[in-house]
MARZA-779493 format. One record per residue (C-alpha): x, y, z; residue in three letters; residue number from 1. Coordinates in nm, 2 decimals, m for minus. Layout:
PT      c1      c2      c3  res    n
PT       X       Y       Z  ala  NUM
...
END
This chain:
PT      c1      c2      c3  res    n
PT   16.13   23.31   23.76  met    1
PT   15.88   23.14   23.99  phe    2
PT   15.98   23.33   24.29  leu    3
PT   16.02   23.68   24.13  leu    4
PT   15.66   23.80   24.21  pro    5
PT   15.70   23.68   24.56  phe    6
PT   16.04   23.85   24.59  met    7
PT   15.89   24.18   24.46  leu    8
PT   15.61   24.17   24.71  ser    9
PT   15.85   24.10   24.99  asn   10
PT   16.07   24.40   24.90  val   11
PT   15.76   24.62   24.88  ala   12
PT   15.68   24.59   25.25  ile   13
PT   16.02   24.75   25.34  trp   14
PT   15.94   25.05   25.12  met   15
PT   15.67   25.16   25.36  arg   16
PT   15.66   25.53   25.46  pro   17
PT   15.85   25.65   25.76  ala   18
PT   15.54   25.74   25.96  gly   19
PT   15.43   25.47   26.19  arg   20
PT   15.06   25.55   26.15  arg   21
PT   15.03   25.48   25.78  ser   22
PT   15.33   25.25   25.78  gly   23
PT   15.16   24.99   25.99  ser   24
PT   14.86   24.99   25.75  gly   25
PT   15.10   24.96   25.45  val   26
PT   15.26   24.66   25.61  lys   27
PT   14.93   24.48   25.66  val   28
PT   14.82   24.55   25.31  leu   29
PT   15.15   24.43   25.17  cys   30
PT   15.11   24.10   25.35  arg   31
PT   14.75   24.07   25.22  leu   32
PT   14.87   24.13   24.87  val   33
PT   15.14   23.87   24.92  ala   34
PT   14.87   23.62   25.04  leu   35
PT   14.67   23.70   24.73  asn   36
PT   14.97   23.61   24.51  leu   37
PT   14.98   23.27   24.67  thr   38
PT   14.61   23.22   24.60  leu   39
PT   14.66   23.33   24.24  leu   40
PT   14.95   23.08   24.21  tyr   41
PT   14.73   22.80   24.34  val   42
PT   14.44   22.89   24.11  leu   43
PT   14.66   22.89   23.80  ser   44
PT   14.78   22.54   23.89  ala   45
PT   14.42   22.44   23.95  ala   46
PT   14.32   22.59   23.62  gly   47
PT   14.56   22.37   23.44  val   48
PT   14.51   22.05   23.64  ala   49
PT   14.14   22.07   23.73  leu   50
PT   13.97   22.29   23.47  asp   51
PT   14.17   22.21   23.15  leu   52
PT   14.28   21.86   23.20  ile   53
PT   14.05   21.68   23.44  ala   54
PT   13.72   21.86   23.34  trp   55
PT   13.76   21.95   22.98  lys   56
PT   14.03   21.74   22.81  cys   57
PT   13.94   21.41   22.98  met   58
PT   13.58   21.46   22.88  ala   59
PT   13.67   21.50   22.51  ser   60
PT   13.77   21.21   22.30  ser   61
PT   13.94   21.45   22.05  gln   62
PT   14.16   21.59   22.32  cys   63
PT   14.25   21.24   22.46  leu   64
PT   14.34   21.10   22.11  ala   65
PT   14.71   21.02   22.10  gly   66
PT   14.77   21.11   22.46  arg   67
PT   14.81   20.78   22.65  ala   68
PT   14.94   20.96   22.95  trp   69
PT   14.59   21.11   22.99  leu   70
PT   14.36   20.85   22.84  ser   71
PT   14.41   20.60   23.12  trp   72
PT   14.21   20.83   23.34  leu   73
PT   13.97   20.96   23.08  gly   74
PT   13.69   20.70   23.13  gly   75
PT   13.69   20.74   23.51  arg   76
PT   13.43   20.93   23.71  pro   77
PT   13.46   21.30   23.72  val   78
PT   13.52   21.31   24.09  gly   79
PT   13.80   21.06   24.07  leu   80
PT   13.96   21.26   23.79  arg   81
PT   13.95   21.58   23.99  leu   82
PT   14.08   21.42   24.30  ala   83
PT   14.38   21.26   24.12  val   84
PT   14.46   21.58   23.92  leu   85
PT   14.43   21.79   24.24  ala   86
PT   14.76   21.64   24.34  leu   87
PT   14.93   21.87   24.08  leu   88
PT   14.83   22.20   24.27  pro   89
PT   14.94   22.03   24.59  val   90
PT   15.28   21.96   24.43  ala   91
PT   15.30   22.32   24.30  ala   92
PT   15.26   22.45   24.66  val   93
PT   15.52   22.20   24.78  ala   94
PT   15.76   22.32   24.51  leu   95
PT   15.76   22.69   24.61  val   96
PT   15.76   22.59   24.97  trp   97
PT   16.08   22.39   24.93  leu   98
PT   16.24   22.66   24.70  leu   99
PT   16.18   22.93   24.96  gly  100
PT   16.27   22.72   25.27  ala  101
PT   16.57   22.50   25.18  arg  102
PT   16.84   22.77   25.14  pro  103
PT   16.74   22.94   25.47  gly  104
PT   16.83   22.65   25.68  arg  105
PT   17.20   22.71   25.65  ser  106
PT   17.16   23.06   25.79  tyr  107
PT   17.04   22.94   26.13  asp  108
PT   17.38   22.94   26.28  ala  109
PT   17.44   23.31   26.22  phe  110
PT   17.11   23.44   26.35  gln  111
PT   17.08   23.63   26.68  val  112
PT   16.79   23.48   26.88  pro  113
PT   16.53   23.70   27.04  gly  114
PT   16.54   23.96   26.77  gly  115
PT   16.26   24.19   26.65  asp  116
PT   16.20   24.23   26.28  pro  117
PT   15.98   24.53   26.35  glu  118
PT   16.29   24.74   26.41  gly  119
PT   16.25   25.06   26.21  asp  120
PT   16.62   25.13   26.15  arg  121
PT   16.91   24.96   25.97  leu  122
PT   17.07   24.90   26.31  ser  123
PT   16.81   24.61   26.37  ala  124
PT   16.95   24.41   26.08  val  125
PT   17.15   24.15   26.28  ser  126
PT   16.86   24.12   26.53  his  127
PT   16.59   24.05   26.27  trp  128
PT   16.61   23.67   26.31  asp  129
PT   16.32   23.64   26.07  ala  130
PT   16.31   23.26   26.06  met  131
PT   16.04   23.23   26.33  pro  132
PT   15.83   23.50   26.15  met  133
PT   15.89   23.33   25.81  val  134
PT   15.78   23.00   25.96  ser  135
PT   15.45   23.15   26.08  arg  136
PT   15.39   23.32   25.74  leu  137
PT   15.47   22.99   25.57  arg  138
PT   15.21   22.81   25.77  ala  139
PT   14.96   23.08   25.70  ile  140
PT   15.02   23.07   25.32  his  141
PT   15.02   22.69   25.30  val  142
PT   14.69   22.68   25.49  ala  143
PT   14.54   22.95   25.26  ala  144
PT   14.67   22.77   24.95  ala  145
PT   14.50   22.44   25.05  phe  146
PT   14.18   22.62   25.16  ala  147
PT   14.16   22.79   24.82  met  148
PT   14.21   22.45   24.64  leu  149
PT   13.94   22.30   24.86  asp  150
PT   13.70   22.59   24.78  leu  151
PT   13.76   22.55   24.41  thr  152
PT   13.67   22.18   24.43  leu  153
PT   13.38   22.23   24.66  leu  154
PT   13.24   22.51   24.45  ala  155
PT   13.23   22.28   24.15  ala  156
PT   13.08   22.00   24.36  arg  157
PT   12.81   22.22   24.51  gly  158
PT   12.71   22.40   24.19  ala  159
PT   12.38   22.22   24.19  thr  160
PT   12.20   22.06   24.49  asp  161
PT   12.50   22.07   24.73  pro  162
PT   12.50   21.80   25.00  ser  163
PT   12.53   21.88   25.37  val  164
PT   12.89   21.75   25.37  gly  165
PT   12.98   21.98   25.08  thr  166
PT   12.83   22.29   25.25  val  167
PT   13.01   22.20   25.58  ala  168
PT   13.35   22.15   25.42  leu  169
PT   13.31   22.47   25.21  ala  170
PT   13.22   22.67   25.52  ala  171
PT   13.52   22.53   25.70  leu  172
PT   13.75   22.61   25.41  ala  173
PT   13.62   22.96   25.39  ala  174
PT   13.67   23.00   25.76  ala  175
PT   14.03   22.88   25.73  val  176
PT   14.09   23.13   25.45  leu  177
PT   13.94   23.42   25.65  leu  178
PT   14.15   23.31   25.95  ala  179
PT   14.47   23.33   25.75  cys  180
PT   14.39   23.68   25.64  ala  181
PT   14.29   23.78   25.99  ala  182
PT   14.62   23.66   26.13  leu  183
PT   14.80   23.90   25.90  leu  184
PT   14.61   24.21   26.02  val  185
PT   14.77   24.26   26.37  pro  186
PT   15.15   24.28   26.29  pro  187
PT   15.24   24.17   26.64  thr  188
PT   15.09   23.82   26.59  leu  189
PT   15.36   23.73   26.33  val  190
PT   15.64   23.96   26.43  glu  191
PT   15.68   24.00   26.80  arg  192
PT   15.89   23.72   26.97  pro  193
PT   15.69   23.77   27.29  gly  194
PT   15.38   23.61   27.12  thr  195
PT   15.59   23.33   26.96  ala  196
PT   15.44   23.03   27.14  arg  197
PT   15.08   23.14   27.11  arg  198
PT   15.11   23.24   26.74  thr  199
PT   15.32   22.94   26.65  asp  200
PT   15.05   22.72   26.80  gly  201
PT   14.77   22.90   26.61  val  202
PT   14.95   22.89   26.28  thr  203
PT   15.06   22.53   26.31  ser  204
PT   14.70   22.43   26.41  ala  205
PT   14.56   22.63   26.12  leu  206
PT   14.80   22.46   25.87  cys  207
PT   14.71   22.12   26.01  ala  208
PT   14.34   22.19   25.98  val  209
PT   14.39   22.30   25.62  ala  210
PT   14.58   21.98   25.53  cys  211
PT   14.32   21.76   25.70  gly  212
PT   14.05   21.95   25.52  leu  213
PT   14.22   21.90   25.19  thr  214
PT   14.24   21.52   25.25  val  215
PT   13.87   21.52   25.34  ala  216
PT   13.78   21.72   25.04  thr  217
PT   13.97   21.50   24.80  leu  218
PT   13.82   21.19   24.96  ala  219
PT   13.47   21.33   24.93  met  220
PT   13.51   21.44   24.57  val  221
PT   13.66   21.10   24.47  ala  222
PT   13.40   20.89   24.64  leu  223
PT   13.09   21.10   24.57  asp  224
PT   12.89   20.92   24.30  arg  225
PT   12.62   21.18   24.25  thr  226
PT   12.59   21.34   23.91  arg  227
PT   12.81   21.64   23.85  trp  228
PT   12.66   21.95   23.69  pro  229
PT   12.69   21.99   23.31  ala  230
PT   12.92   22.28   23.22  ser  231
PT   13.18   22.38   22.96  asp  232
PT   13.43   22.45   23.23  gly  233
PT   13.49   22.37   23.60  leu  234
PT   13.18   22.52   23.77  pro  235
PT   13.26   22.82   23.98  gly  236
PT   13.62   22.84   23.88  tyr  237
PT   13.59   23.14   23.66  gly  238
PT   13.41   23.34   23.93  arg  239
PT   13.67   23.25   24.19  val  240
PT   13.95   23.37   23.97  val  241
PT   13.76   23.70   23.90  gly  242
PT   13.71   23.75   24.27  leu  243
PT   14.09   23.71   24.33  val  244
PT   14.17   23.97   24.07  tyr  245
PT   13.91   24.20   24.22  phe  246
PT   14.06   24.17   24.56  thr  247
PT   14.40   24.25   24.42  gln  248
PT   14.26   24.57   24.27  met  249
PT   14.10   24.68   24.60  val  250
PT   14.42   24.61   24.80  leu  251
PT   14.64   24.81   24.56  leu  252
PT   14.41   25.11   24.56  val  253
PT   14.39   25.12   24.94  val  254
PT   14.77   25.06   24.96  leu  255
PT   14.83   25.36   24.73  ala  256
PT   14.60   25.58   24.94  val  257
PT   14.79   25.49   25.26  leu  258
PT   15.13   25.54   25.10  ala  259
PT   15.03   25.89   24.97  leu  260
PT   14.91   25.98   25.32  ala  261
PT   15.23   25.88   25.49  gly  262
PT   15.50   25.98   25.24  arg  263
PT   15.80   26.18   25.36  ala  264
PT   15.85   26.54   25.26  pro  265
PT   16.20   26.47   25.11  arg  266
PT   16.18   26.38   24.74  pro  267
PT   16.21   26.01   24.69  ala  268
PT   16.29   25.80   24.39  leu  269
PT   15.94   25.67   24.38  leu  270
PT   15.78   25.98   24.54  arg  271
PT   15.70   25.78   24.86  gly  272
PT   15.50   25.52   24.66  leu  273
PT   15.75   25.24   24.66  gly  274
PT   15.52   24.99   24.84  ala  275
PT   15.22   25.02   24.60  pro  276
PT   15.44   25.05   24.29  val  277
PT   15.64   24.74   24.36  leu  278
PT   15.32   24.55   24.48  ser  279
PT   15.16   24.65   24.15  ala  280
PT   15.46   24.52   23.96  gly  281
PT   15.44   24.19   24.15  ala  282
PT   15.07   24.15   24.10  val  283
PT   15.09   24.24   23.73  gly  284
PT   15.37   23.99   23.67  leu  285
PT   15.20   23.72   23.86  ala  286
PT   14.87   23.78   23.68  gly  287
PT   15.04   23.77   23.34  ala  288
PT   15.24   23.45   23.42  leu  289
PT   14.92   23.28   23.55  ser  290
PT   14.72   23.37   23.25  ala  291
PT   14.99   23.27   23.01  glu  292
PT   15.03   22.93   23.19  leu  293
PT   14.66   22.86   23.16  val  294
PT   14.62   22.98   22.80  tyr  295
PT   14.94   22.81   22.68  arg  296
PT   14.83   22.48   22.83  thr  297
PT   14.49   22.52   22.67  ala  298
PT   14.66   22.58   22.33  tyr  299
PT   14.87   22.27   22.38  phe  300
PT   14.58   22.05   22.47  leu  301
PT   14.36   22.19   22.19  asn  302
PT   14.65   22.16   21.94  arg  303
PT   14.55   22.49   21.79  arg  304
PT   14.44   22.83   21.92  ala  305
PT   14.11   22.85   22.11  ile  306
PT   13.85   22.92   21.84  thr  307
PT   13.52   22.83   22.00  gly  308
PT   13.43   22.59   21.71  arg  309
PT   13.26   22.26   21.77  pro  310
PT   13.50   22.01   21.91  gly  311
PT   13.73   22.27   22.06  asp  312
PT   13.79   22.30   22.43  leu  313
PT   13.60   22.58   22.60  ala  314
PT   13.83   22.88   22.66  pro  315
PT   13.97   22.95   23.01  pro  316
PT   13.80   23.20   23.24  pro  317
PT   13.74   23.55   23.11  leu  318
PT   13.96   23.70   23.39  ala  319
PT   14.26   23.54   23.23  tyr  320
PT   14.16   23.66   22.88  lys  321
PT   14.13   24.02   23.02  trp  322
PT   14.46   23.98   23.19  ala  323
PT   14.64   23.90   22.87  ile  324
PT   14.45   24.16   22.67  phe  325
PT   14.53   24.44   22.92  ile  326
PT   14.89   24.32   22.97  phe  327
PT   14.96   24.38   22.60  phe  328
PT   14.83   24.74   22.61  phe  329
PT   15.00   24.80   22.94  thr  330
PT   15.33   24.69   22.81  thr  331
PT   15.29   24.89   22.49  ile  332
PT   15.19   25.20   22.68  ala  333
PT   15.48   25.15   22.92  ala  334
PT   15.73   25.13   22.63  ile  335
PT   15.58   25.45   22.48  leu  336
PT   15.61   25.63   22.81  val  337
PT   15.97   25.52   22.86  val  338
PT   16.05   25.63   22.51  gly  339
PT   15.88   25.97   22.56  ala  340
PT   16.05   26.03   22.89  met  341
PT   16.38   25.93   22.75  thr  342
PT   16.34   26.18   22.47  leu  343
PT   16.20   26.46   22.69  leu  344
PT   16.48   26.43   22.95  ser  345
PT   16.76   26.38   22.70  arg  346
PT   16.82   26.74   22.64  arg  347
PT   16.85   26.83   23.00  gly  348
PT   17.07   26.53   23.08  arg  349
PT   17.30   26.60   22.78  arg  350
PT   17.32   26.97   22.88  arg  351
PT   17.42   26.88   23.24  ala  352
PT   17.67   26.62   23.11  ala  353
PT   17.82   26.87   22.87  ala  354
PT   17.88   27.11   23.15  ala  355
PT   18.05   26.84   23.36  ile  356
PT   18.28   26.73   23.08  val  357
PT   18.37   27.09   22.99  ala  358
PT   18.46   27.16   23.35  lys  359
PT   18.66   26.84   23.38  asp  360
PT   18.85   26.87   23.06  phe  361
PT   18.89   27.24   22.98  pro  362
PT   19.21   27.20   22.78  ala  363
PT   19.11   26.89   22.57  ala  364
PT   19.26   26.90   22.22  pro  365
PT   19.04   26.91   21.91  ala  366
PT   19.12   26.55   21.83  gly  367
PT   18.95   26.44   22.15  ala  368
PT   18.60   26.56   22.05  ala  369
PT   18.47   26.21   21.98  ala  370
PT   18.60   26.09   22.31  arg  371
PT   18.44   26.37   22.50  met  372
PT   18.11   26.30   22.32  glu  373
PT   18.13   25.95   22.44  arg  374
PT   18.19   26.06   22.80  val  375
PT   17.89   26.30   22.77  glu  376
PT   17.67   26.01   22.66  arg  377
PT   17.78   25.80   22.94  thr  378
PT   17.71   26.07   23.20  ile  379
PT   17.37   26.14   23.04  ala  380
PT   17.28   25.77   23.06  arg  381
PT   17.40   25.75   23.42  ala  382
PT   17.16   26.04   23.51  arg  383
PT   16.87   25.84   23.36  phe  384
PT   16.84   25.65   23.69  thr  385
PT   16.65   25.94   23.84  glu  386
PT   16.39   25.90   23.57  gln  387
PT   16.31   25.54   23.67  leu  388
PT   16.08   25.65   23.96  gly  389
PT   15.82   25.83   23.75  pro  390
PT   15.83   25.55   23.49  met  391
PT   15.77   25.29   23.76  ala  392
PT   15.48   25.49   23.90  ile  393
PT   15.33   25.52   23.55  gly  394
PT   15.35   25.15   23.50  tyr  395
PT   15.19   25.08   23.84  ala  396
PT   14.90   25.30   23.74  cys  397
PT   14.86   25.11   23.41  leu  398
PT   14.88   24.78   23.60  ala  399
PT   14.60   24.89   23.84  ala  400
PT   14.38   24.99   23.54  leu  401
PT   14.45   24.65   23.39  gly  402
PT   14.33   24.48   23.71  leu  403
PT   14.02   24.70   23.70  ala  404
PT   13.95   24.59   23.34  ala  405
PT   14.01   24.23   23.42  ser  406
PT   13.74   24.24   23.68  val  407
PT   13.50   24.29   23.39  leu  408
PT   13.53   23.91   23.35  gly  409
PT   13.31   23.88   23.66  leu  410
PT   13.02   24.03   23.46  ser  411
PT   13.08   23.79   23.17  gly  412
PT   13.18   24.08   22.94  leu  413
PT   13.41   23.98   22.65  gln  414
PT   13.68   24.22   22.53  pro  415
PT   13.59   24.17   22.17  gly  416
PT   13.23   24.29   22.17  pro  417
PT   13.32   24.58   22.40  leu  418
PT   13.60   24.70   22.18  ala  419
PT   13.38   24.66   21.87  glu  420
PT   13.09   24.85   22.03  arg  421
PT   13.28   25.14   22.20  phe  422
PT   13.59   25.17   21.99  leu  423
PT   13.47   25.04   21.65  gly  424
PT   13.75   24.78   21.65  val  425
PT   13.67   24.46   21.46  pro  426
PT   13.67   24.14   21.67  ser  427
PT   13.95   24.00   21.46  gly  428
PT   14.18   24.27   21.59  phe  429
PT   14.10   24.17   21.95  val  430
PT   14.19   23.81   21.87  ser  431
PT   14.52   23.93   21.72  phe  432
PT   14.59   24.13   22.04  val  433
PT   14.52   23.83   22.26  leu  434
PT   14.76   23.62   22.05  thr  435
PT   15.03   23.89   22.06  met  436
PT   14.98   23.94   22.43  gly  437
PT   15.03   23.57   22.49  ser  438
PT   15.35   23.58   22.29  tyr  439
PT   15.46   23.89   22.47  leu  440
PT   15.43   23.72   22.81  ile  441
PT   15.61   23.42   22.67  ala  442
PT   15.88   23.66   22.56  gly  443
PT   15.91   23.80   22.91  val  444
PT   15.96   23.45   23.04  val  445
PT   16.22   23.37   22.78  val  446
PT   16.39   23.71   22.86  ala  447
PT   16.41   23.62   23.23  leu  448
PT   16.56   23.29   23.15  ile  449
PT   16.81   23.44   22.90  met  450
PT   16.89   23.71   23.15  gly  451
PT   17.00   23.44   23.40  gly  452
PT   17.22   23.27   23.14  leu  453
PT   17.38   23.60   23.03  phe  454
PT   17.45   23.69   23.39  ala  455
PT   17.68   23.39   23.41  tyr  456
PT   17.85   23.46   23.07  arg  457
PT   17.88   23.85   23.07  thr  458
PT   18.06   24.02   23.36  ala  459
PT   17.90   24.36   23.29  glu  460
PT   17.55   24.22   23.27  phe  461
PT   17.61   24.01   23.57  arg  462
PT   17.70   24.32   23.77  arg  463
PT   17.36   24.48   23.71  tyr  464
PT   17.17   24.16   23.76  val  465
PT   17.36   24.11   24.09  gly  466
PT   17.26   24.46   24.21  val  467
PT   16.89   24.38   24.15  leu  468
PT   16.92   24.04   24.31  trp  469
PT   17.11   24.19   24.61  asp  470
PT   16.83   24.45   24.64  leu  471
PT   16.56   24.18   24.64  gly  472
PT   16.73   23.95   24.89  thr  473
PT   16.88   24.19   25.13  phe  474
PT   16.57   24.24   25.34  trp  475
PT   16.41   23.96   25.55  pro  476
PT   16.10   23.79   25.42  arg  477
PT   15.84   23.99   25.61  ala  478
PT   15.56   23.96   25.35  ala  479
PT   15.59   23.64   25.15  his  480
PT   15.75   23.33   25.29  pro  481
PT   15.81   23.17   24.95  phe  482
PT   16.05   23.44   24.84  ala  483
PT   16.43   23.38   24.83  pro  484
PT   16.58   23.39   25.17  pro  485
PT   16.75   23.70   25.32  cys  486
PT   17.13   23.67   25.32  tyr  487
PT   17.19   23.98   25.54  ala  488
PT   17.07   23.77   25.84  glu  489
PT   17.39   23.57   25.80  arg  490
PT   17.63   23.81   25.64  ala  491
PT   17.60   24.10   25.88  val  492
PT   17.65   23.91   26.21  pro  493
PT   17.94   23.72   26.04  glu  494
PT   18.10   24.04   25.93  leu  495
PT   18.06   24.20   26.27  ala  496
PT   18.22   23.90   26.44  lys  497
PT   18.52   23.91   26.20  arg  498
PT   18.57   24.29   26.25  ile  499
PT   18.56   24.25   26.63  cys  500
PT   18.82   23.97   26.60  tyr  501
PT   19.05   24.19   26.39  leu  502
PT   19.00   24.50   26.61  ala  503
PT   19.12   24.31   26.91  asp  504
PT   19.45   24.22   26.74  arg  505
PT   19.53   24.53   26.54  his  506
PT   19.54   24.90   26.59  ala  507
PT   19.26   24.97   26.34  gly  508
PT   19.04   24.81   26.08  val  509
PT   18.96   24.97   25.74  leu  510
PT   18.64   24.85   25.59  leu  511
PT   18.59   24.90   25.21  thr  512
PT   18.27   24.83   25.04  gly  513
PT   18.17   24.86   24.67  his  514
PT   17.81   24.89   24.55  ser  515
PT   17.59   24.68   24.77  his  516
PT   17.88   24.59   24.98  gly  517
PT   17.86   24.94   25.12  ser  518
PT   17.50   24.87   25.24  val  519
PT   17.62   24.56   25.42  leu  520
PT   17.91   24.76   25.58  leu  521
PT   17.67   25.03   25.69  ala  522
PT   17.45   24.78   25.86  ala  523
PT   17.75   24.61   26.01  thr  524
PT   17.89   24.93   26.16  val  525
PT   17.57   24.98   26.34  leu  526
PT   17.61   24.65   26.52  gln  527
PT   17.97   24.70   26.65  leu  528
PT   18.03   24.77   27.02  pro  529
PT   18.17   25.11   27.11  pro  530
PT   18.53   24.99   27.18  gln  531
PT   18.54   24.84   26.83  val  532
PT   18.39   25.14   26.65  arg  533
PT   18.68   25.36   26.78  arg  534
PT   18.92   25.14   26.57  arg  535
PT   18.71   25.13   26.25  val  536
PT   18.72   25.35   25.94  ala  537
PT   18.49   25.31   25.64  leu  538
PT   18.56   25.36   25.26  leu  539
PT   18.27   25.32   25.02  thr  540
PT   18.27   25.36   24.65  tyr  541
PT   18.00   25.31   24.39  gly  542
PT   17.76   25.32   24.68  ser  543
PT   17.38   25.32   24.63  pro  544
PT   17.32   25.41   25.00  leu  545
PT   17.18   25.75   24.94  asp  546
PT   17.09   25.74   24.57  arg  547
PT   16.87   25.43   24.60  leu  548
PT   16.84   25.28   24.95  tyr  549
PT   16.77   25.60   25.15  ala  550
PT   16.50   25.70   24.90  arg  551
PT   16.34   25.36   24.85  leu  552
PT   16.34   25.26   25.22  phe  553
PT   16.29   25.58   25.41  pro  554
PT   16.15   25.41   25.72  ala  555
PT   16.47   25.19   25.76  tyr  556
PT   16.75   25.37   25.59  leu  557
PT   16.70   25.74   25.58  gly  558
PT   16.94   26.03   25.61  arg  559
PT   16.93   26.01   25.99  asp  560
PT   17.07   25.65   25.97  val  561
PT   17.35   25.77   25.74  leu  562
PT   17.44   26.04   25.99  his  563
PT   17.43   25.77   26.27  glu  564
PT   17.68   25.56   26.08  val  565
PT   17.92   25.85   26.05  gly  566
PT   17.88   25.95   26.42  asp  567
PT   17.95   25.60   26.54  arg  568
PT   18.29   25.58   26.36  ile  569
PT   18.39   25.94   26.44  gly  570
PT   18.33   26.04   26.07  trp  571
PT   18.63   25.83   25.96  arg  572
PT   18.44   25.78   25.64  trp  573
PT   18.52   25.85   25.27  leu  574
PT   18.29   25.79   24.98  asn  575
PT   18.42   25.79   24.62  leu  576
PT   18.18   25.85   24.34  trp  577
PT   18.17   25.91   23.97  arg  578
PT   17.93   26.10   23.74  asp  579
PT   17.94   25.81   23.50  thr  580
PT   17.81   25.56   23.76  asp  581
PT   17.45   25.45   23.69  gln  582
PT   17.40   25.31   24.04  ile  583
PT   17.63   25.47   24.30  gly  584
PT   17.65   25.84   24.39  gly  585
PT   17.75   26.08   24.66  trp  586
PT   17.64   26.02   25.01  met  587
PT   17.57   26.37   25.15  phe  588
PT   17.67   26.63   24.89  ala  589
PT   17.81   26.64   24.54  ala  590
PT   18.14   26.79   24.64  his  591
PT   18.39   26.82   24.36  arg  592
PT   18.77   26.88   24.36  pro  593
PT   18.83   27.25   24.44  gly  594
PT   18.50   27.31   24.62  asp  595
PT   18.55   27.48   24.96  pro  596
PT   18.45   27.24   25.24  pro  597
PT   18.22   27.34   25.52  ala  598
PT   18.44   27.33   25.83  arg  599
PT   18.16   27.28   26.08  asp  600
PT   17.98   27.00   25.89  asp  601
PT   18.15   26.66   25.92  pro  602
PT   17.95   26.53   25.62  thr  603
PT   18.12   26.78   25.39  ala  604
PT   18.45   26.57   25.41  ala  605
PT   18.29   26.24   25.33  val  606
PT   18.23   26.26   24.96  asp  607
PT   18.51   26.27   24.70  arg  608
PT   18.43   26.28   24.34  arg  609
PT   18.65   26.08   24.10  leu  610
PT   18.68   26.23   23.75  arg  611
PT   18.59   25.96   23.50  asp  612
PT   18.77   25.90   23.28  pro  613
PT   19.10   26.03   23.42  glu  614
PT   19.17   26.19   23.08  asp  615
PT   19.03   26.20   22.73  val  616
PT   19.36   26.15   22.56  val  617
PT   19.62   25.88   22.60  ala  618
PT   19.90   25.94   22.85  ser  619
PT   20.26   25.96   22.73  ala  620
PT   20.33   25.60   22.81  gly  621
PT   20.01   25.45   22.66  asp  622
PT   19.85   25.42   22.32  ser  623
PT   19.48   25.44   22.42  val  624
PT   19.30   25.69   22.65  pro  625
PT   19.20   25.58   23.00  pro  626
PT   18.88   25.37   23.01  pro  627
PT   18.54   25.50   23.14  ile  628
PT   18.49   25.31   23.46  arg  629
PT   18.13   25.38   23.54  gly  630
PT   18.02   25.15   23.82  his  631
PT   18.32   24.93   23.81  trp  632
PT   18.54   24.91   24.12  pro  633
PT   18.84   25.14   24.15  cys  634
PT   19.09   24.95   24.36  glu  635
PT   19.36   25.00   24.10  ser  636
PT   19.31   25.38   24.09  asp  637
PT   19.57   25.59   24.26  glu  638
PT   19.29   25.80   24.41  arg  639
PT   19.16   25.49   24.58  phe  640
PT   19.50   25.43   24.73  ala  641
PT   19.51   25.80   24.85  thr  642
PT   19.18   25.75   25.02  ala  643
PT   19.31   25.44   25.19  val  644
PT   19.62   25.62   25.32  arg  645
PT   19.40   25.91   25.44  asp  646
PT   19.18   25.68   25.64  leu  647
PT   19.48   25.48   25.77  ala  648
PT   19.62   25.81   25.90  asp  649
PT   19.29   25.89   26.07  arg  650
PT   19.30   25.55   26.25  leu  651
PT   19.65   25.63   26.38  arg  652
PT   19.54   25.98   26.48  asp  653
PT   19.17   25.97   26.59  pro  654
PT   19.15   26.35   26.62  gly  655
PT   19.22   26.40   26.25  arg  656
PT   18.92   26.43   26.01  arg  657
PT   19.07   26.51   25.67  ser  658
END
């Protein structure tokens, strides 16, 4: 849950358009969005530790009553309280640092040194060796996180009559933050292995300076005995949060413009807007979680909802209130859009499904009507995958509008008075929306946790969660270093080594891959030497290679890469697909049994459709009709065995194609 926004931002950078011109700009903006997520994460931790606890709660006898774990520090000077509680944001940075770094250490033995993560094709997967790049990004993000924490403390310290030391430290912290952003602008500084020593030295020095600056800031804040300014909240904190939200909005708008300028002519699942759409999702989720964390902690400390009555704690910054307020309407609007598109597309999907079922089972008995109806519904649901792209684009637009609205907090505008003035909505309704929005975000958190639990207990649900997790962790961490590590850096070289070993000892090697396994095998085939490829055949089933990957990642896995995979193995490739599959599909064309093949086109012999179910009535030796398989594997299917025998014959006779 903590790493999910970081993982989404990391996948977004690989969805860049195929054109190098706009693609380079998209990569830079994706990295800046990822850096902004780190700043928002630190600010939410600082909002809890510094603003709510150190500044507000420890200055209120009512808040400290009955809380011995806080009262011991309540009578101390403000600077000492802030310095001690600042250790919580430091620990929060260390937590995500460890979560993102620890699993990657076991992958080192399988990486190919001297790689180039800039490679624009899937063939570069085993040469990515992204650990050096991730180390540089990690140093940059840690330095930026500490610099933002320092600026938050120094902004509060220098709110009135700042000292020379405060100004100097603030200027140095701002310089570190700007340097972190500047290092992400030229892609070669963090990607190219040729600049490794120079870049590693710069990033390490920047991280060391940021750490030293944090120590100096904490020491100055703790030892400074001058009077702190009187304020209901930590001085300057609300404006810093508003500026971070404003920066997010600007980055997303520019990212969308660049993606539109460089999108490919071929229709894509997200219309070529994968990078801004997924970045908007990451930003929206991170903003909602940050706002909920701050507001939920304020509610806990205040022992009741924030009311503004005498004795209550001052509410958190307006940017968080706007984030919750807009998240509620964004979610409701997204649900309505999903419902509308589901209903609008239902007739077309059911019509297409009915045509497929009628063609597959022309002689079905009258007693199988209910069974055929169920098959139609399954096929119609499977075709809903193509509707997810417009829905995601719509949600991204709503999230961008939400960020624009949250920037109103910079002007001190409250959602209640604005809604009452322009919409005629009573202020009580706005309070209700804020409460419901907070519960909605909490519900999202609970749903994510429950989803993880159900993934362990339910095989069907685990399969879909696994597909999403594989999609998120397949690509190297080229944007956010705190995201979960990429397993392809280990899996692909290991598979390639094993295939080479088997090819040297046997006449041929048949590779079979289901679902995301087909993506791994496609990447592996592109790594094999020529003498090994001549002994390899490929069988994929339930494969999302064309239906999802080629359309979501056009710069790295387009149709040209799929043709390259086929060419390298002499088109000893079969792909099995079903109409009832929500994830997998055909690779090159929707060929069905009985369709005349194109003799001059090798791609025409790749795809084989499996009728699903095999029949709508029970066979003579069974009491129930065959099940609807959907995305489930088909190793026990006789048609799978037929495909295996066909490919085995092709390995024995290299000149044979079908």
